[in-house]
Structure formats: structure tokens, C-alpha cells
N, C-alpha and C positions, 0 to 999 in steps of 0.2 A: 830122884829116888835113890834108895840105897838098899843093899842086900840085907835080908834077915832070914831066920830059920823058916819062915813061911813064904818067902819070895820077896819081891821088891816092895818096899813101903816108902811113904813120903819121908823126905829128909830135910832138915833145916840147915842153918849155917851156910846159906848159899853164897854170901859175900866172900867168905874165906875160900870156899871151894872154887868159886869163879876166878878169883885172883890167882890161885894156884894153877888153874888150867890155862889162863891167859898168859901166865909167865912162861909157858912152854912154847909159845909162838915165836917164830923167828923175829928178830928185832924190827925189821922193816914192816912186817905185818902187824906187829904190836903197835908201832908208832902210827900206822895208818888208821887205827881205830879211833872213832870220835870219843871225846870226853863224855862220861855218863855218870848218872847218879842212880844207885840201886835201891829200890824199895822191896823189901821181902815180907811176904805174908807171915804173920806171927804164928799161924797155925796151918802149915801146908797140908793139902789133901791130895788124894789120888784123883785125877781128873775124871775118873768114872763116877765120882760122887758130886761133881760140879753141877750147879743149878743156875737157873735164870738169875737168882739173887746174887750169886757169886760174880756173874758176868756184868750185872748191873753195878756192882761195887767197883769192878775194874773200869767200867765206863765212867763212873763218877770220879774215880781217881784221876783218869786222864783229863776230864773236864776241869777238875779243881786245879790242876797244874798245867793247863794247856798253854798258857802264855809264857811259861818259864823255859820251855824246851823247844828245840827244832824238830823233834820227832820222838816217838815212843816205841819201845820193844817190850812185848809181853811174853814171858816164858811160861809155857803151859803144857800139860801132859797131852800126848797125841790122841788119846782115845776120844776126847770131845773137843779137840782143837778146832775142827771145822765148825762145830756148833758155836764155840766161843767167837770165832771170827765173824760168823754170820750175824750173831746177836749184836756184836759191837758195831757192825756196819750200819744197822738200823738205828742204834742208839746214838751213834756219832755221825750223823749225816752232815754233809757240807764241810767236811774237814778241809783245812788249808795246809795241812802238813801230814807226813806219813804216820800211820800206826801199824806196826808190824808184829804179827804173832808168830811164834816159832816154838819148837820143842826138839825132841830127839827120839829116835827109836831105841837107843841104848843110853842109859844114864851117864851123866857127866862123871868122868873119872874111871869108868869101866873100860877094859881093853876093847879097842875097836869102836869106841863111842863116836857117834856123829854129832854130839852136842856142841862141841866147840866150833866145828865148821859151820853149823847152822846159826849159832850165835854171832859168829864173825860176819856172816853174810847178812843177817838181819840188822846188825848195827850199821853195816855199810849202806843198806837200802834206806834205813831210817834217817841217815844223815845225807841222803841224796835229794836235793830239791827237784821239783818238776812233776811230782805226782802227789795226790791228796786223797787217799782213801785207806781203808783197812786192807792190808795185804797179808798173805800167809807165805812165809819164806821157809823153804825146805830144800835141802840138797842143791843149794845154789840157784834155785828157781823162785821167782816171785809170782804168786798166783793171787787173783782177786779173792779176798777172804770169803765173800758170800757166793763164790762159785766153786769153792774147793770142797773136796771130799777125801776122807782117808781111804786109800785105795789098796795099800799093802800093809800086812801085819809086821813084816820084818825088813823089807827092802828099804834102802836108804832114801829112795824117792818119796816114800811115805804117802804123798798126796797127789791127786790129779785134779784138773779143772776140765771136766769132760765137754763143756759147752762154751768155753771161752779160752782164748789163747793166753800164753804167759804174758805177764805185765813187764817182766824183766828177767835177766839172768846175770849171774856173777861170771865175768869173763876175765881170766888171768888176775883175779882178785879185785876187779873193778866192777861196780854195780852199773849195769847197762840197762836202761829203760827203753820200752817200746811205746812212745807217747800216743800213737794212734789207737792203742788198745786201752788206754786209761779212761777212768770215769771222769767225764767233763761236767762240772757244775760250778757256777759262779756264785759269789756272794759270801756272806759271813756264815760261820758254822750254825747249824740248826740242830743242836743236840736235843734229843728227846729222851731224857732220862725218866724212868718210871716213877709215878707218884706213890706207888705202893710196892712193898718188897715182894709180896707173894703174887706170882703171875697166875693168870687164868690157865686152866688145864686144857691143853690142845692134844688130842690123841692122834696117834699115827696108826692108820689101819691099812695093812697090806692084804689085798685080796688073794685068795688061793682057790683052785678048782674045788667046787663042792662046798664052798663056804656057807655056813648056816646063818641066815639073817638074824636069828635070835641072838647070836653072839655080838653082832654089831649093834643090835638094839640095846643090849645091856650096857654097852659103852656109851652110846649117844643119849640114852634116856637119863643118865646120871646128872643130877643138878650141878655136880662139880665140873662137868665137861662143858667148856665154852665153845669149842669148835673142833674140827677134825680135818686131817690131811689124808686123803684116800689115794693109795698107790694102786692104780688101775693097770690093766694090760695095754700093751701097744700104745696107740695114740690117745688112749683114754677110754677104754672099753670096760664094761662090766657084764656079769651074767644076766641073761634074760630071766630074772627071778622077780616076780611081782612082790614077794615078801620083802626082799632086799630093797627094791625100789621104793616100797612103801615106807620102810624104816628111814631111808635117806630123805624122802619127801617130808616126813613129819619133822625130822630134825631141822631141815631147812625152813619149814613153815614156823617153827618155834623160834627162829632167829639165830640159830647156831650156824655160823659160816662154815661152809664145806669147800675144800680145795681138792681138785683132781690133778694128780701127777702120773707120769708113766713109770712103770717099774724098769723100763729101759734107761740106762744111765746116760746115753747119748741120744740127742734129738729133743723130744719134748712132747707134751700132751696137747692134743687138739680134739677135744670131745666133739663128736658130731661127724668126724670123718667116716665112721661106720655108724650104721643105724643103732647098734647096741650101745653106743656112747652118746647118742643124741639126747637120751633121757636126762643125762647130767645137765645139759644146757636147759632143758625144759623145766627142771626143778630148781634152777638157780645156782648150781655148783660152779664155783669159779675155777677157771683153768689156771694151773700153775705154770703153764708154758714149759720152758726148759730149765726151770729152777731145780736146784738140788733139794732133797728132802730137808736137809739142815736149814737151808735158807727159807723154804716154805713154812716150816714149823716155827722158826724164829720170827719171821715177818708177821705171821698171823698172831702169834703171842704178843709181839710188840704192839700191833695195832689194837688188839683187844685190851691191853693194859692202858692204852690211851683213852679208853671209854668213848670211842667215836660212834656217831650215829651209823646205823647199818649201811646206808648208801655211801657215806663218806669212807667207811672201812672198805667197802667193795671197790670204790674208785681208787683208793690208795693201794690196795693189794694188787690191782691190775695194772698199776703204773710203776715203772722202775723207779725205785727210790735210791738205790746204791749200786746200780748196774747188775742187779741180781737176776734179771730176766731180759729176754730179747736176743735175737741172733746177732752174731758179730758180722759186720759187713766190712771187708778189707777196703781201705781207702787207697786210691791210686792218684798220685800227684801228676798232673799233666803239664808239660812245659808249654 
């Protein structure tokens, strides 16, 4: 981004700006960087305007050049960076090398910018063998891409991974991995790039006290809406409102997949813990467990665009595909 009379706007000429910034690094740090090739979007956009089609184009770019490089770094605006990382995780399943997304809270070249530090760390992790998934690197920390959320508007930390520990950290300029936390899957890449550019519409519905069922009905009855992610209270509870339950039941009966998440960022949904949430199980709403809303929406969109039969879509949504759901169990090595 660069400054304008209306605020920050997308900027081009990234290659020259990047070289100028890297030239300011101390010689030892500059020499430690891996060789890289830069591809720059001919029409940069504000990440607030990014869509599923943009992220599919990024996934296709990685797939097209996959054999030529040891790893990939994607520079992306922070507003939708976690959405990008989640979407890529499902499109680029079965990676055998790192794909790292990063950005900055303050643009490259501005006073106090964190861009160069984040880029340096991302390049270090992308060149480190031993892990094979989509990661989000920020403030010297490596997070699982489909577990990350933007947490701060200004703080350099930027992102958190509320339900999964860090995959690695930059320690004294060295990328240190925590292998026990990495996603383990064997075999060749199973990239699932969309067959069509326009993704099915998945709506995100956040419940609030006194919500009118008619508002939800207007969303779900639209033929353009293919599914919905419901952000419920607590462990997956909703109001005891027959009208609202009826709306959700009709949508589920029409074949529109529904997912229940908790509005609490830490923990997860477990509909049926309370009687008020048992109805979600009764009508076939899928539990999103401890997934982030970015991962749940991205995964549901990804599965819908594959054109799967309903039962297969349900099976795959409830199965971890990229480490996006399921509690972390620390491993202890016994002598």
C-alpha cells in the first residue's frame, strides 16, 4: 500500500520497493535469505476486496510452479489474510513443501513498518524443510493458516491461533519448527482447484438476543445461498424460538448445509451439551467444532464448489482435511 489524499491505497512496483527495503538489512541477514523469484500481480487490490476467485488464482499459480521451487511466500493484505490462508489450505491439500502467507500492519517503506521483518521471517520458514502445510507468518511466529485469525488492528502480533499452538518461531534469526504440532499427512499432493471461478454463496449468520427469524429466512430462502455458518452462543446454543428453528429446519431439508460454530473464540461448539442446542443435531446441522469462522466458511465453500453429494460433503466437512479442527494433544516421548 501507499499513502494518498484519501488514505492508503494499493501500490505497484513491488519488486523495486522490495529490493530497496532488503538492501537496508545488515549484510549477514541479507546473505541468509534464500534465493527467490518474485511474481507481482499486474493489478494490485486492497485485500478487503479479495474474493474466492482471487485466492483460487493464487492456488493455481502455486500448483502451476509447484515443482520449480522449494517453497512459496504469498504477500497479502492483513484484512483478509486469514481467509486467504484458510482457503489455500483446502485447495492445496497434501503439500510436500511450505506455503507461507504474510503481510504487515504498516506498509513497506513507512516509518516503523513491520513489513520487512515479516517478509524476512516468511522467507526463512519457506526455505526450512520439515513441514508441509499452509502457514501464516507474522511477528516472528508461524501459525497454521487454517487456524489463524486476525486478532489486533494495530499490534505487530496481528494474528492469533486460539485453538492450536504455534508451528514455529524465529529465534535469533533462525526458523525453529515444533514438529509435534505440524499437520502430518503422507503421499503426493492432492490439489483441489475449483472447476469454476464463481464460488457458491455461503452466508455467515451471527445470532444476537432477540433475533427475528424472518431476517434469517430472507437469507436462507435465497436461491443464491448454498449454505450457512451459524455463530451460536456458548457450546452451540440458540434461542428457544419455534419460528427460527423452523427456518433452519426448512433450509436443511432443502439440502442447504448448515454449520454451527461458537461465538467464543477459544474452545469450540458441541451442540447438544444444553437442551437448547440439541435441536441443531436433530435437524442435521453440522458441528464446526473448534474451527475458526474463516476456516468453516472457506471449507464449506470449497466442498460446495466440488459438487459433492450431500453425504460425502457432510463426511468431509466433519473430517479434518488440513488440520483445521480437532483439539491438540501434546505428545510426550517416554524413554
